[in-house]
N, C-alpha and C positions, 0 to 999 in steps of 0.2 A: 719890590722885586719878586717876591714869592707870593703865591696865592693858593689858599687851601679851600677845598669844598668839604665842609663838614657833613653834608648830606650824602656824599658819595659813598659807594660801597667799598671803594678802595681805601685801605687804611691810611691815615694821615702821614705816617712816616714814609710809606710807599710813594705817596704823592710828592712829598718833599724830595725823596731820592730821585725820582723821575725828573723833577724840575731841575735839580742840580746837574744831572747828566745831560739834560737838554741844553742847558746853558753852557756846559763844557763843549759839547759837540757843535753848538752854534758859534763858539768863539766868544761868548759873553764872558766866561771865566777862562782865564789863561793860567798857565803854570805860575805858581807862586802868588796868585791872587788870594787874598785872605777872605775866607767866608765869615759871615757874622758869627759872633759868639753864641753859644747854646742859649744862654739867658736873653740875649738881645733879640735873637730870632723868635724864640718862643713868646716873648713879651709882644713883639710887633705882630705876630700872628694870632695871639690869644690862645696859645696851646700850652700843654705841659712840657716843661723843659726835658723831661725824660723822652718824649717823643722825638724831639730834635736830636737828642744825644743818641738815640737808637738809629736814626737815619745816618748821622755822621759816622757812627761806629761801623755800620754795614758798609758804607762807602769806603771807609778806611780798610776794612777787611778785604774788600774787592780791589783795593789798590788805586781807587779813583781820587782819594784825597789822603793827605798825610798830616800828622800832628807834629808840629815842630815845637821844641821846648821854648816857652815863653811867648809863643804866637798861637793864633787861632788855626783852625783847619785850613789847609791850602790845597788847591787843585794840583794834582801830581802831573808834571809835564810828560812823563813817560806814558801814563795812562791816557792823557788827553790825545797824544799822537796816535796811540792804538785805537781809541774810540773813534777818532776822525777817519782813520784808515778803514775800519770796519764799516763806518757809515758810508763811505765813498764806494765800497764794494757792494 
């Protein structure tokens, strides 16, 4: 689902954030969709788990994802609607 270009000048966590936001705005990720766990995504991409955690943390601080107790990160419905609205404008 995600692809990272290790030779890019864009930091890996920024690439990951951008892809998640693109999936949200394209409707691939909907409200309450669970994102992969930090360890699972890091393992599948062959990157450091701290990199994934940083991307998730920044997305959470910006309100695009939320951390629910006992569950993985999930796309926030409120922010999805706002992102789509901005995209349409």
